[in-house]
N, C-alpha and C positions, 0 to 999 in steps of 0.2 A: 310165454315169450319164446320165440324160436331161437335156436342156438346155431351159430355158424362156426365151423372149424375148418382149418386148412391143412393140407398135407402135400407132399410130393409122392407120386407113384412111379416116377422114373428118376434116375440119377446118372450124372456124369461120374464115371468111376474108373478105377484102374483096369477093369476088364471090359471097358467100353460102356455104351449106354445100357444100363440095367433097368428093366421095366417090370412092374408088378401089375400092369394094366389088365392082364388076363384074370386077375383076382377081384376085379371090381364087381363082377356079377357072375352068378352061376346059371348057365343057360338051361339047366334042368330043373330050376326052381321058378317060382312065380315072380319074375322080374321083368321090367320093361326097359331094355336098353335102347338108346338111340346112338348110332355111330355116325359121326360126321366125316365126310370125305370132301377134300377140296385143297386148293393151293394156299400158300402163305398170303395173309392179308385179305382173305375172302370172307371174313366175318364169323369164323368159327368161335373164337373166344367171346365176341360180342353176343352171339346167339346164346352161348352158355350163361353169360352174365345176366341176360334177360330172363332166362328160365330160373336162375338162382334167386333173382329179385322177386319173381312171382311166388316161389316156394316160401320165401321169407315173409312176404306179405300175407300169405295164407297161414302162417304160423308153424311151418314145418322146419325141423332141423335140417340143415344142409351142410354137406362136406364139399369144400372147394378144392380141387386138385390143380395145383399150379405147375407151370412149366419150369424145370430146372435150368433151361437155357434162356428163359425170359420170365423172371418171377412176377412180372406184371400181367402175364398172359395165362389164361386158363387152359388146361388140358382136359378137364372133365369136371362134372358135378355129380353128386349122389344125394338123392332124397330118399333116405332109407325107409322111412315110414310108408311111403307110397311104392317103394320098389322101383323107382325111376332112376336111371342114370343117363347122362348125356356125355359122350366121350369123343375126343378127337382121335380118330382112327388112322391118322396119317403118320408118315415117318417122323421120328425114329421109333415111335411106339405103335407100330402098325397093328391094328386090331381088325380082324376079319370076322364077319358073322358066321356062326356055326349053323344057325337055323334062320336064314334071312327071311323076313316077312312073318314067319311063324313066331319068332321070338324077338330078333333084333329088327329095328327099324333103321333104314338108311336115309341120311340127310346128305344131299349132294349140293354144296354151295357152288359147284361148277355150273349148275343150271342157270346161274345168274351172272355169268361173265360173258364178255364179247370175245368169241374165239378169234375173230379177225384181228382185233387189237393185240391180243396176246401173241398171235402168229407174227405180227409185225415186229414184236419185241423179242422174238425167239432167241436171237443171238445174245442179247443182253441177259435174258433169263438164264440161258445155259451158262454163260460166263459167271454170273453172280452165284448160281447154284453150286458150281464147281469150286469157286473161291470159298464159299461158306463151308463146304465139305472139307476143304483143305485145312481151314482153321480149326474145325472140330477134330479132325484127325490129329493135328499138332497138339491140341489140348489133351486128347486121349493118350498120346505118347508121353507127355509130361506126367499125367496121372499114373500111367503104367510104371514109370520109373519111381514115382513117389510111393506107389503101392508096394513095390518090391522092397524098398527101404523100410516102410512101415511094417510090413509082414516080418522082416528080419528082426526089427526091434521087438515086436510082440513075441516072436518065437523065442528070442533070447530071454526076455522078461518072464515068459510063461514057465520056463524051466525052474524058476525060483518060487512059484506060487504054491502055497500050502492048500492044495485042492480040498482036502478033507475038512479043513477049517472053513473054507468057503461054503462047502456043502452043508456043514452043520449050521452055519450062520443062516443060510437060505431056508433051511427047514424050520428053525426057530422063528425067523421073521414071518414066514407064511402062516405058521401055526398061530401066531399072535395077531397078525393083521388081516389074514384071509382064511379063517378056519373053514374046514370042509363043510359044505352044505349037507343037510340031512338027506334030502332027495336030490341027488346030483347026477348030472351027466357032465362030461368034460365041457369046459367053456370053449369059445371060439378063439382061434388064432387069427389075428388080423395083422398083416404086414404093411408098414408104411415107412416113409422117410419123413422125418420132421426137420432134417437139415439137408442142405444141398450145396454143391459146388456150382456156383452160378457166375454170370458176368459181373455181378455185384459183389463177388467174394463168397465166403461161406455164410449162408443164410440159415438162421435157426428160427423156427416158427413158435415163438414164445406163447402167443395167444392160444395156440392149439392145446398146449399143456394147461394153461389157466382155465380154459373152457371145460376141461374134463377132470381136473384134480384140484382138491382143496388143500392137499398136503403134498409138498414136494421134498423129496429126499435126494440130496446131491451126493455123488460118488466122486471123490477126489482120487485120481489115479495118474501119477506122473508117468507111468509106463504104458497106459492104455491097454493093459493086459488083464487085470483083475476085474475091472468094471463090467466088461461084456460078459464075463463068466458069472458074476453076481446077478446081473439083469436076466440072463438066460435061465439060470437055475430058478430064480424066484418066479419068473414068468411061466416056466414049465410047471412048477408046483401049483401056481395059482390056477392055471388052466385045468389041471387034474382035480382041483377042489371045486371046479364048477364056475370059475370066473372068466369072462371074456377079457382077453389081454391084447393090447396093441403093442406088437413087437416092432420097435423102431430101429431099422438097420442103419449102419454107418455107410455113407457113400464110398468110403475108402475100403470097406470090406463088406459089400452087399450080400455076399453068400456066407459070411461068418456069423458068429453070435451077435445078438442085437446090442445096440449101444444104449438104448433107453427103453423103458417100458411104461405104459400107462394102463391103469386098471380103473376104468370109469366108475364101476359099481362100488369100488372101495374108495373112490375119490382120491386116488393115490398115484403118484408118478415117481419113478426113480430115474434120475438123469446123470449121465456121465458129464462131469464138469471139465470142459477144456477151454483153454484160452481162445482157440480158433472159433469156438461157437459164439462167443460174445453174449452169453446168456444173461439176460437182465432180471431173471426171476429170483425172488428171495426164497432160499431153501429153509425149510423148517428144521432140517437136521443134515449133518454131513457125515458120511462114512469115509474114513481115511483108509485107503487100501494098503498102506504100509504094514498094517497089522497082519495082512494075509501073505506077506512076502518074507522069504528067508533073508537074513542079514547079509548074506553073500551077494545079493543083488546090488548092494551099494558099491561093490567093486567095479561094476560095469556102468555106473551112473553117467560118467563122462562120455562113454561110447554111445549110450542110449540118447544122451542129450544132443550129441552131434547128429545122430541119425534123425532125430525129431526136427532139428533145425533145417537140415537139408530137405527133408520131406516137406516142410512148410514152404521153403523157397520154391520147390517144384510145383506145389499146388498154386502158388502165386503166379508162376509162369503159365500154368494151365488156365487160370482165371483171365490172364491177359489175352490169351488166344480166344477164350470164350467171348470176351468183349469185342474183339475184332469180328468174330463170327456173327455176333448180334448186330453190329453195324452193317455188315453185308446183308443180313437177313432183313433189316429194316429197309434197305434199298430195294431188295427183292419184293418186299411187300408193296412198296409204292408202285411197282410195275403192274401188279395184280389189281391194286386199288383203282388204278386208272381205267381198268377194263370191267369193273363191277357195276351192276345195277343194284345199288344198296337199297333203294326205295322198294324195289320188288322183293329183295331179300328180307327187309324189315317187315313187309306185309305178310310174307310167308312165315316168318318167325312168330308173329302175333297169332297167326292161325294155328301153327303146330303147337305153340305153348298152351293155348286154350284147349285144344284137343287133348293134349297130354294130361292136363290136370283134370279136365272133365271126365275123361275115360277111366282114370285110375284112382281118383279119390275114393277111399273105402275099399279098394281092390289091391292094395299094396302088400305089406307083410312079406318082405323078401326074406 
């Protein structure tokens, strides 16, 4: 039975839109990427959903990459066993081919629109595009302010961490749960977001964890300082011992230590438990981070609590701006939808999907 997992490869974050899209495939290895170019509402997500259904029907595991600015829309799919990926290569996660034709295949949904109709709507399209950008800019400013407060909270809390105690705990944990393989080379590091700041609020992809882990260990951390350190240390050691590890970054600190890790081979996930995540998963065990903190940290608990509350408020304002951006984007899509020949695009999609799977079945192994 095929397995479908979901993730975000891009995040609305305090440093702007942060993308891992360049990590979807390695152009120097045996992979078959398809990069889609086109405007909003031109069938990019629909095309990818059709390819994903085909992969599922054929029994292949599929990873669905959702859009953090519209969690109902796809930004990409990966069929790892066949070495196939189909990716939305438009803004904000612009992806350009390195070896066009030789490695990457380009799909242009613009081939199926009526330029005359779009030209007639050019003033409306310009206006909506600029308004959409303005709301995204406003959202990013709120997240930037929230990020500064969050970073200050973590900086303060981190000064009270018993680092050696964390390191010792990580070594013991990995030795017990993921002992070194006899014939080993380092495992793969895979970066993903399994939570996102979206127009629907903070979305956490519970099913992605359920699909890859039979045991879930929750990390309770009131200060959000110790849990990333634990996850990063354990993840680093597991990779050294030969295990592939999914390092799940926090959208609020996309360049910092990871917030969660998943080790599929060990059937294990470590998750930072936060109120904002709304995680519905049942944890098999909880790690309380208070044990890794000096008692003096309690003297700053009120200050840290106020910072956390203000940060949460600013994230809420960012979400409100993302909702407005989504409303504008939906109106923009309608302008393009009215100019599209979807029957021709659907016929083309059927052809390219059949070609894709017929050509690469048995030829994958990315």
